[in-house]
C-alpha positions as CSV (number, residue, x, y, z in Angstrom):
1,M,0.0,0.0,0.0
2,N,2.9,2.4,0.8
3,S,3.7,2.6,-2.9
4,Y,0.2,3.7,-4.0
5,P,0.1,7.3,-5.2
6,T,-2.3,9.7,-3.5
7,L,-4.7,11.9,-5.3
8,V,-2.1,14.7,-5.0
9,D,0.6,12.5,-6.5
10,K,-1.8,11.8,-9.4
11,L,-2.6,15.4,-10.0
12,Y,1.1,16.3,-10.4
13,E,1.6,13.3,-12.6
14,L,-1.3,14.3,-14.9
15,Q,0.0,17.9,-15.1
16,S,3.5,16.6,-16.1
17,N,2.5,13.8,-18.5
18,L,-0.7,15.2,-20.0
19,P,-0.5,19.0,-19.6
20,N,-2.6,19.8,-22.7
21,E,-5.3,17.1,-22.3
22,I,-8.8,18.5,-21.4
23,F,-9.7,17.6,-17.8
24,L,-12.8,19.7,-17.1
25,R,-15.6,20.9,-19.4
26,Q,-18.1,23.5,-18.5
27,P,-21.2,24.2,-20.6
28,Y,-22.5,27.7,-21.4
29,G,-25.6,27.2,-23.5
30,D,-24.6,25.5,-26.7
31,Q,-20.9,26.1,-26.1
32,W,-18.4,24.1,-24.0
33,K,-15.3,25.5,-22.4
34,G,-12.5,23.1,-21.7
35,F,-9.7,23.3,-19.1
36,T,-6.5,21.3,-19.4
37,Y,-4.7,19.4,-16.6
38,N,-2.0,22.1,-16.6
39,E,-4.6,25.0,-16.5
40,V,-6.5,23.3,-13.6
41,I,-3.4,22.5,-11.5
42,T,-1.8,25.9,-12.2
43,E,-5.0,27.7,-11.2
44,A,-5.3,25.5,-8.1
45,L,-1.7,26.3,-7.0
46,R,-2.4,30.0,-7.3
47,L,-5.3,29.5,-5.0
48,V,-3.0,27.7,-2.6
49,S,-0.7,30.7,-2.5
50,G,-3.7,32.9,-1.8
51,M,-4.9,30.7,1.0
52,K,-1.5,30.6,2.6
53,A,-1.3,34.3,2.4
54,S,-4.6,34.5,4.2
55,G,-3.1,32.6,7.1
56,L,-4.2,29.1,6.5
57,Q,-1.9,26.4,7.9
58,R,-1.4,22.8,6.8
59,G,-4.3,20.6,8.2
60,D,-6.8,23.5,8.3
61,K,-10.2,22.7,7.1
62,V,-11.7,24.5,4.1
63,G,-15.4,24.4,3.1
64,I,-17.0,24.3,-0.4
65,Y,-20.6,25.5,-0.6
66,S,-21.8,25.3,-4.2
67,K,-23.6,23.3,-6.9
68,N,-21.4,21.4,-9.4
69,C,-19.2,23.4,-11.8
70,Y,-15.6,23.3,-12.9
71,Q,-14.5,25.7,-10.2
72,W,-15.7,23.2,-7.6
73,I,-13.0,20.7,-8.7
74,I,-10.3,23.4,-9.0
75,A,-11.1,24.5,-5.5
76,E,-10.9,20.9,-4.2
77,A,-7.6,20.4,-6.0
78,A,-6.2,23.5,-4.4
79,I,-7.3,22.3,-0.9
80,M,-5.5,19.0,-1.5
81,L,-2.4,20.6,-3.1
82,G,-2.1,23.0,-0.1
83,G,-2.2,20.3,2.5
84,F,-5.6,21.4,3.8
85,I,-8.7,19.3,4.4
86,T,-11.8,19.5,2.2
87,V,-15.2,19.9,3.9
88,P,-18.0,20.1,1.3
89,Y,-21.6,21.1,2.0
90,Y,-24.9,20.5,0.2
91,A,-25.8,23.5,-1.9
92,S,-29.5,22.9,-1.0
93,L,-29.0,23.2,2.8
94,T,-31.3,25.5,4.7
95,G,-29.8,28.2,6.9
96,D,-30.1,26.3,10.1
97,S,-28.6,23.2,8.6
98,L,-25.7,25.0,7.1
99,K,-24.9,26.8,10.3
100,K,-24.9,23.5,12.1
101,V,-22.4,21.7,9.8
102,I,-20.1,24.8,9.7
103,E,-20.0,24.8,13.5
104,L,-19.5,21.0,13.6
105,S,-16.7,21.1,11.1
106,G,-14.7,24.1,12.3
107,I,-13.6,25.3,8.9
108,K,-11.4,28.4,8.6
109,F,-12.0,29.3,5.0
110,L,-14.9,28.9,2.6
111,F,-15.5,28.7,-1.2
112,V,-19.0,29.9,-2.1
113,G,-20.2,29.3,-5.7
114,K,-23.2,28.3,-7.8
115,L,-26.3,28.5,-5.6
116,D,-30.1,28.7,-6.0
117,N,-30.5,30.7,-2.8
118,W,-28.1,32.9,-1.0
119,E,-30.2,35.4,0.9
120,N,-31.7,32.7,3.2
121,T,-28.4,31.0,4.0
122,K,-25.7,33.7,4.1
123,N,-26.4,34.6,7.7
124,A,-25.5,31.1,8.7
125,I,-21.9,31.8,7.7
126,P,-19.8,33.6,10.4
127,Y,-19.4,37.2,9.3
128,D,-15.6,37.0,9.8
129,M,-15.2,33.8,7.7
130,P,-12.9,34.4,4.7
131,I,-14.9,33.7,1.5
132,V,-13.8,33.3,-2.1
133,K,-16.7,33.4,-4.5
134,F,-17.0,31.7,-7.9
135,Y,-17.9,33.5,-11.1
136,P,-21.6,34.2,-11.4
137,Y,-23.4,31.5,-13.4
138,K,-26.6,32.1,-15.4
139,G,-29.6,31.6,-13.2
140,S,-27.7,31.3,-10.0
141,A,-28.0,33.6,-7.0
142,E,-25.7,36.7,-6.6
143,V,-23.3,36.2,-3.7
144,D,-22.7,39.6,-2.0
145,R,-20.0,38.6,0.4
146,G,-16.3,37.6,0.0
147,I,-13.7,38.3,-2.6
148,D,-14.0,37.4,-6.3
149,W,-12.0,34.4,-7.5
150,D,-10.0,36.4,-10.0
151,D,-9.3,39.2,-7.5
152,F,-8.1,36.6,-5.0
153,I,-5.4,35.1,-7.3
154,K,-4.5,38.1,-9.5
155,D,-1.3,38.8,-7.6
156,Q,-0.5,35.2,-6.7
157,Q,2.1,32.9,-8.4
158,A,1.6,29.2,-8.4
159,D,2.7,27.6,-5.1
160,T,6.0,25.8,-5.4
161,E,6.1,23.8,-2.1
162,N,5.1,20.6,-3.9
163,F,3.4,19.2,-0.8
164,R,2.8,15.4,-0.9
165,P,0.5,13.9,1.7
166,S,0.9,10.4,3.1
167,L,-1.8,7.8,2.6
168,D,-2.7,8.2,6.4
169,D,-3.3,11.9,6.1
170,T,-6.9,13.1,6.1
171,W,-8.2,13.8,2.6
172,A,-11.7,15.1,3.4
173,I,-14.6,15.2,5.9
174,F,-18.0,14.3,4.4
175,F,-21.1,15.1,6.4
176,T,-23.9,12.6,6.3
177,S,-27.3,13.9,5.3
178,G,-28.7,13.5,8.8
179,T,-31.5,11.0,8.1
180,T,-31.6,9.9,11.7
181,G,-30.7,13.2,13.3
182,V,-27.5,15.4,13.6
183,P,-25.2,14.9,10.6
184,K,-22.0,13.1,11.3
185,G,-18.6,14.2,9.9
186,V,-17.0,11.2,8.2
187,V,-13.2,11.5,8.2
188,V,-11.7,9.9,5.1
189,P,-7.9,9.4,4.6
190,Y,-6.1,9.5,1.2
191,A,-5.6,5.8,1.6
192,A,-9.3,5.2,0.9
193,P,-9.6,6.3,-2.7
194,A,-6.1,4.9,-3.4
195,N,-7.1,1.4,-2.1
196,L,-10.4,1.5,-3.9
197,W,-9.2,2.6,-7.3
198,I,-5.7,0.9,-7.4
199,Q,-6.1,-2.2,-5.3
200,Q,-9.7,-3.0,-6.3
201,G,-9.6,-1.4,-9.8
202,A,-6.8,-3.8,-10.7
203,K,-8.6,-6.9,-9.5
204,H,-12.3,-6.4,-9.9
205,H,-13.6,-7.2,-13.4
206,S,-16.7,-5.2,-12.7
207,F,-14.8,-1.9,-12.8
208,T,-15.1,-1.8,-16.6
209,M,-12.9,1.2,-17.4
210,T,-11.9,2.2,-20.9
211,D,-8.2,2.9,-21.8
212,P,-6.5,5.6,-19.7
213,G,-7.4,9.1,-21.1
214,K,-10.6,7.9,-22.7
215,N,-12.8,7.7,-19.6
216,T,-15.5,10.4,-19.8
217,F,-17.7,11.3,-16.8
218,I,-20.7,13.7,-16.4
219,S,-21.1,15.4,-13.0
220,Y,-24.6,16.3,-11.9
221,L,-25.2,14.6,-8.5
222,P,-24.0,16.8,-5.7
223,L,-20.2,16.9,-5.5
224,N,-20.2,17.0,-1.8
225,H,-21.9,13.5,-1.8
226,I,-19.5,10.6,-1.4
227,A,-20.8,8.7,-4.4
228,E,-20.0,11.6,-6.8
229,Q,-16.6,12.2,-5.1
230,S,-15.7,8.5,-5.2
231,L,-16.7,7.8,-8.8
232,V,-16.4,11.1,-10.6
233,V,-13.6,13.0,-8.8
234,T,-11.3,10.2,-7.6
235,G,-12.2,8.0,-10.6
236,S,-11.3,10.7,-13.1
237,I,-8.0,11.5,-11.4
238,Y,-6.8,7.9,-11.0
239,H,-8.0,6.8,-14.5
240,E,-7.1,10.0,-16.5
241,G,-10.8,10.8,-17.1
242,Q,-12.5,13.9,-18.5
243,V,-15.3,15.4,-16.4
244,S,-18.1,17.4,-18.0
245,F,-20.7,19.3,-15.9
246,V,-24.4,19.7,-16.3
247,E,-25.3,23.4,-16.6
248,S,-28.7,23.1,-14.9
249,L,-31.6,20.8,-14.2
250,Y,-33.3,21.9,-17.4
251,T,-30.3,21.2,-19.6
252,F,-29.5,17.7,-18.1
253,A,-30.9,15.8,-21.1
254,K,-29.1,18.0,-23.7
255,N,-25.8,17.9,-21.7
256,M,-26.0,14.1,-21.4
257,A,-26.6,13.6,-25.1
258,D,-23.7,15.9,-25.9
259,V,-21.2,14.2,-23.5
260,Q,-22.2,10.5,-24.0
261,P,-20.2,9.5,-20.9
262,S,-18.4,6.2,-20.7
263,I,-18.9,6.1,-16.9
264,F,-22.3,7.0,-15.5
265,L,-23.8,7.0,-12.0
266,G,-27.6,7.3,-11.7
267,V,-30.1,7.2,-8.8
268,P,-33.5,5.5,-9.1
269,N,-35.3,8.7,-9.8
270,I,-33.0,9.5,-12.8
271,W,-33.4,6.0,-14.2
272,N,-37.2,6.2,-13.9
273,K,-37.2,9.6,-15.7
274,L,-35.0,8.4,-18.5
275,M,-37.2,5.3,-19.0
276,Q,-40.5,7.2,-18.9
277,G,-39.1,9.8,-21.3
278,V,-38.3,7.1,-23.9
279,I,-41.7,5.4,-23.4
280,K,-43.6,8.6,-23.8
281,K,-41.7,9.5,-27.0
282,T,-41.6,6.0,-28.4
283,P,-44.9,4.2,-27.4
284,Q,-44.3,1.5,-30.1
285,L,-40.9,0.6,-28.7
286,D,-41.7,-3.1,-27.9
287,A,-43.0,-3.7,-31.4
288,L,-39.9,-2.1,-32.9
289,L,-37.6,-4.2,-30.8
290,R,-39.3,-7.3,-32.1
291,M,-38.3,-6.4,-35.6
292,P,-34.8,-8.0,-36.3
293,K,-33.8,-5.6,-39.0
294,A,-34.8,-2.5,-37.0
295,A,-34.0,-3.5,-33.4
296,E,-30.3,-2.7,-33.2
297,K,-30.7,0.7,-34.9
298,V,-33.6,1.6,-32.6
299,K,-31.6,0.6,-29.5
300,E,-28.6,2.8,-30.7
301,K,-30.9,5.7,-31.5
302,I,-32.4,5.6,-28.0
303,R,-29.0,5.2,-26.3
304,M,-27.8,8.2,-28.2
305,A,-30.8,10.2,-27.2
306,I,-30.4,9.6,-23.5
307,G,-26.6,9.9,-23.6
308,L,-25.6,6.3,-22.9
309,N,-24.4,5.0,-26.3
310,N,-20.7,5.0,-25.2
311,S,-21.4,3.7,-21.7
312,K,-18.9,1.1,-20.3
313,L,-19.6,1.3,-16.6
314,V,-23.2,2.2,-15.6
315,I,-24.0,2.3,-11.9
316,S,-27.2,2.8,-9.8
317,G,-27.0,3.6,-6.2
318,A,-28.6,5.4,-3.2
319,S,-31.6,3.0,-3.0
320,A,-32.9,-0.2,-4.6
321,L,-33.8,0.0,-8.3
322,P,-36.8,-2.2,-9.3
323,S,-35.8,-5.2,-11.3
324,S,-38.3,-4.2,-13.9
325,T,-36.4,-1.0,-14.6
326,I,-33.1,-2.9,-14.9
327,K,-34.6,-5.3,-17.4
328,W,-36.1,-2.5,-19.4
329,F,-32.7,-0.9,-19.8
330,Q,-31.1,-4.2,-20.7
331,K,-33.6,-4.3,-23.6
332,I,-32.0,-1.3,-25.1
333,G,-28.5,-2.4,-24.4
334,V,-27.7,-0.6,-21.2
335,Y,-26.6,-2.9,-18.4
336,I,-27.0,-1.3,-15.0
337,Q,-24.8,-2.5,-12.1
338,E,-26.4,-1.8,-8.7
339,T,-24.2,-0.8,-5.8
340,Y,-24.5,-0.7,-2.1
341,G,-22.3,1.5,0.1
342,M,-22.2,4.3,2.6
343,T,-20.3,7.5,3.3
344,E,-18.1,5.6,5.8
345,A,-16.8,3.3,3.0
346,I,-16.5,6.0,0.4
347,G,-19.7,4.9,-1.2
348,L,-18.9,1.4,-2.3
349,V,-19.0,-2.0,-0.6
350,I,-21.2,-4.2,-2.9
351,L,-21.3,-4.1,-6.7
352,Q,-23.3,-6.3,-9.1
353,P,-20.8,-8.3,-11.2
354,S,-21.0,-7.1,-14.8
355,N,-21.0,-10.7,-16.0
356,D,-23.6,-12.1,-13.6
357,I,-26.2,-9.5,-12.7
358,R,-28.9,-11.0,-10.4
359,F,-32.2,-9.2,-10.0
360,D,-33.6,-8.4,-6.6
361,S,-30.0,-8.5,-5.2
362,T,-27.6,-5.7,-4.6
363,G,-24.5,-7.6,-5.7
364,K,-21.4,-9.1,-4.3
365,C,-18.7,-7.8,-1.9
366,L,-15.6,-6.4,-3.6
367,E,-12.7,-8.9,-3.5
368,E,-10.6,-7.2,-0.8
369,G,-13.6,-6.5,1.4
370,Q,-15.4,-8.7,3.9
371,I,-19.1,-8.9,4.7
372,K,-21.1,-10.8,7.2
373,I,-24.5,-10.8,8.9
374,N,-25.0,-10.3,12.7
375,L,-27.3,-13.3,13.5
376,D,-28.8,-11.5,16.4
377,N,-30.5,-8.7,14.4
378,N,-29.5,-9.4,10.8
379,E,-27.4,-6.3,10.6
380,V,-24.9,-6.1,7.7
381,L,-21.3,-5.8,8.9
382,V,-18.5,-4.8,6.6
383,K,-14.7,-4.5,6.7
384,N,-12.3,-3.2,4.0
385,S,-9.2,-1.1,3.4
386,W,-11.0,2.0,2.1
387,M,-13.0,2.6,5.3
388,F,-13.2,5.9,7.1
389,T,-11.0,6.5,10.2
390,E,-13.5,8.2,12.6
391,Y,-16.5,10.4,13.0
392,Y,-15.1,13.9,13.5
393,N,-14.8,14.9,17.2
394,E,-17.0,11.8,18.1
395,P,-14.7,9.2,19.7
396,E,-17.5,7.4,21.6
397,L,-19.7,7.2,18.5
398,T,-16.8,6.0,16.4
399,A,-16.0,3.2,18.9
400,A,-19.7,2.2,19.1
401,C,-20.0,1.7,15.3
402,F,-17.4,-1.0,15.1
403,T,-17.5,-4.6,16.4
404,E,-14.6,-6.0,18.5
405,D,-13.1,-7.7,15.4
406,G,-13.2,-4.4,13.4
407,F,-16.3,-4.7,11.3
408,Y,-18.4,-1.6,10.7
409,K,-22.0,-1.8,11.8
410,T,-23.9,-0.5,8.8
411,G,-27.3,-0.1,10.4
412,D,-28.8,-2.0,7.5
413,T,-30.4,-5.4,7.7
414,G,-29.8,-7.9,4.9
415,V,-29.4,-11.5,3.7
416,L,-26.4,-13.2,2.1
417,D,-27.1,-16.1,-0.3
418,V,-24.8,-19.1,-0.8
419,D,-23.0,-17.3,-3.7
420,G,-22.2,-14.2,-1.6
421,Y,-24.9,-12.0,-3.1
422,L,-26.4,-9.5,-0.6
423,T,-30.0,-8.4,-0.5
424,I,-30.7,-5.3,1.7
425,K,-33.9,-5.6,3.7
426,G,-34.1,-2.3,5.5
427,R,-32.7,-0.3,8.4
428,V,-32.3,-1.8,11.9
429,K,-33.9,1.2,13.5
430,D,-36.7,1.5,10.9
431,T,-38.2,-1.8,11.9
432,F,-41.4,-1.4,14.0
433,K,-43.8,-3.7,15.7
434,T,-47.5,-3.7,15.0
435,A,-50.2,-4.0,17.7
436,K,-50.3,-7.7,17.0
437,G,-46.6,-8.0,18.0
438,L,-45.3,-8.6,14.5
439,F,-42.2,-6.8,13.1
440,I,-42.5,-4.7,9.9
441,V,-39.5,-3.8,7.8
442,P,-40.7,-0.8,5.7
443,A,-38.0,-0.5,2.9
444,P,-38.8,-3.7,1.0
445,I,-42.5,-2.9,1.0
446,E,-41.9,0.7,-0.1
447,N,-39.6,-0.5,-2.9
448,R,-42.5,-2.5,-4.4
449,F,-44.3,0.8,-5.1
450,A,-41.5,2.3,-7.1
451,S,-43.1,1.2,-10.4
452,N,-46.0,3.6,-10.0
453,E,-44.8,7.0,-11.4
454,L,-47.6,8.9,-9.6
455,I,-45.8,8.3,-6.3
456,E,-43.0,10.7,-5.5
457,Q,-42.4,9.4,-1.9
458,I,-43.9,6.6,0.2
459,C,-43.4,6.0,3.9
460,V,-44.8,2.8,5.5
461,V,-45.8,3.4,9.1
462,G,-48.0,1.8,11.7
463,L,-46.3,1.5,15.1
464,E,-48.9,-0.2,17.3
465,L,-51.5,-0.3,14.6
466,P,-53.0,-3.8,13.8
467,R,-51.5,-3.5,10.3
468,P,-49.2,-0.9,8.5
469,I,-50.4,1.9,6.3
470,G,-48.7,3.8,3.5
471,L,-48.3,7.6,3.6
472,I,-47.8,9.0,0.0
473,K,-46.7,12.2,-1.6
474,L,-47.8,12.4,-5.2
475,S,-45.5,13.2,-8.0
476,Q,-45.8,16.1,-10.5
477,L,-47.3,13.7,-13.0
478,S,-50.3,13.3,-10.8
479,K,-51.3,16.9,-11.5
480,T,-52.3,15.9,-15.1
481,L,-54.9,13.4,-13.8
482,S,-58.2,13.5,-12.0
483,M,-58.4,12.3,-8.4
484,E,-60.4,9.3,-9.6
485,E,-57.7,8.3,-12.0
486,I,-55.1,8.7,-9.3
487,K,-57.2,6.6,-6.9
488,D,-57.6,3.8,-9.5
489,S,-53.9,3.7,-10.2
490,L,-52.8,3.7,-6.6
491,M,-55.4,1.0,-5.6
492,A,-54.3,-1.2,-8.4
493,T,-50.7,-0.9,-7.2
494,L,-51.8,-1.5,-3.6
495,N,-53.6,-4.7,-4.5
496,K,-50.7,-5.9,-6.6
497,V,-48.2,-5.2,-3.8
498,N,-50.3,-6.7,-1.0
499,N,-50.7,-9.9,-3.0
500,Q,-46.9,-10.3,-2.8
501,L,-46.6,-9.7,0.9
502,Q,-47.2,-11.8,4.0
503,I,-50.7,-11.2,5.5
504,Y,-49.4,-9.3,8.5
505,E,-47.3,-7.0,6.2
506,R,-50.1,-6.0,3.9
507,L,-51.0,-2.3,3.9
508,N,-54.4,-1.5,5.3
509,K,-54.7,1.6,3.2
510,L,-52.9,4.4,1.4
511,V,-53.0,8.0,2.8
512,V,-52.3,10.8,0.3
513,I,-50.6,13.6,2.2
514,S,-51.2,17.2,1.1
515,D,-48.4,18.7,3.3
516,D,-45.1,19.5,1.6
517,W,-42.4,17.0,2.2
518,T,-39.3,19.0,1.5
519,L,-35.9,19.9,2.9
520,E,-37.3,23.1,4.2
521,S,-40.2,21.4,6.1
522,G,-37.6,19.1,7.8
523,I,-39.0,15.9,6.5
524,L,-36.4,15.3,3.7
525,T,-32.7,15.2,3.9
526,P,-30.6,16.9,1.2
527,T,-30.5,13.6,-0.7
528,N,-34.3,13.4,-0.6
529,K,-34.4,10.6,1.9
530,I,-37.3,10.6,4.4
531,K,-36.6,11.3,8.0
532,R,-38.8,8.7,9.5
533,N,-38.5,10.1,13.0
534,I,-39.9,13.4,11.8
535,I,-42.7,11.6,9.9
536,Q,-43.5,9.8,13.2
537,E,-43.6,13.0,15.2
538,T,-45.7,14.9,12.6
539,Y,-48.4,12.3,11.9
540,K,-48.5,9.7,14.8
541,E,-51.6,11.2,16.4
542,L,-53.5,10.7,13.1
543,Y,-52.5,7.1,12.5
544,E,-55.5,5.6,14.3
545,K,-58.0,8.0,12.7
546,W,-56.7,7.1,9.2
547,Y,-56.6,3.4,10.0
548,E,-60.2,3.4,11.2
549,S,-61.4,5.1,8.0
550,A,-63.8,2.8,5.9
551,N,-61.9,3.7,2.7
552,K,-58.6,2.2,1.6
553,F,-57.8,5.5,-0.2
554,V,-57.6,8.5,2.2
555,L,-56.9,12.1,1.4
556,A,-55.2,14.0,4.2
């Protein structure tokens, strides 16, 4: 392991060996602006000089608060090259949440960039915090504090210290989204990405990378999230990749089609939108695919339209993807490999083998990792060489999350089959007991509703009720239908799902919630996960009333 290069080593290597190759690409309408490895590293080293002149010392923590753009990566490169520690924040955080993570992390310097809202969050940042702000982007909020990027570096030469961290040094602190309460700062060493991409990348056949220099990535999921960091940032650096950014939510489809990335990470919501978009535009798809002479051309045309015609490694993560969706994409020649991971293991523990994808399973443990199930509560336990070192300033919490033999307690329940394939069942703490004394695991039940596109979110609840009920937030698509049509669709799905469940698991009814489930309301995390404890606090007094309703479809 001692011979593995760190991310910093690789950045200098890329600047030296491939100075004129394009590393980052930023869209501006129909135009793309490219930045070479030499331009990126030189700009980053000028930022290093500026940060040192501002008083920063090696090991100080530096925050990044922005949506994805090329300056995000340059800022992160500068933090690494200067011997500082990256602490990234969700651009969608509310003021109170941003204030909390800034206080928890103890940063001494902050990059502020592409944001939808600045007025409601700027007061969360200490007034004396040094801020460097990115260039203004079309449609983004105007940041009225800090020094402009160009002004900050205009008198600075590239830093010449040539700092090289050790693999044991801290690379970054990633804050969890706070699904179960206060966000935790996950401390990740440089060894973690090195071990994942060099040790595992050389051994695991499912890391289907193209030749060095020909790997193309598109960055649209939040860059402060471990999955985007692990795959896009560290993957592009270790495998000489080119990263293109999405300009906005509204240009996602166009940017994807322009880039045709060879490496792509999607979440279930993205896969569903891509699939539904094709079905809507090509209702006769199944018939066309049954025509031997037309099928291959049709598949290629669809892959080109959605931006996946050059894809080599296609990954889905965050939550379970319905097997029906995976099978649909296989019909058009896109083979999605599901993953399972967590921030503490830089996003990757389990991966579907590319040559043996099994439906309704998350995949197999990577070769150098270990996984086992705690027989007492069915909790998934993992151990590998790319694990985090600690929760920042939380020694007791850190100690409590490991077993005596060094396995990390994931908090997820699961089952391993005889071939080593893992199926995630739910969260240990999400399991609840009905009034009949029977335990309900919500996640597998909720996942069965994923095929109904009228459902944006579903939360299965029912602590101390005779049977569980489902709370539903409708999607935007539902606004095009009458309430009777919505009811018919949801009841059909409910009947189908209930027929697949044990009697005690079957939902008594569906309750359509009119309240907003948003980040601002406190019910969703920045990654759009439901905070079940908040759902319980908000609606528990109504459970019995809803349950006693004579209708199986309740409007609340």
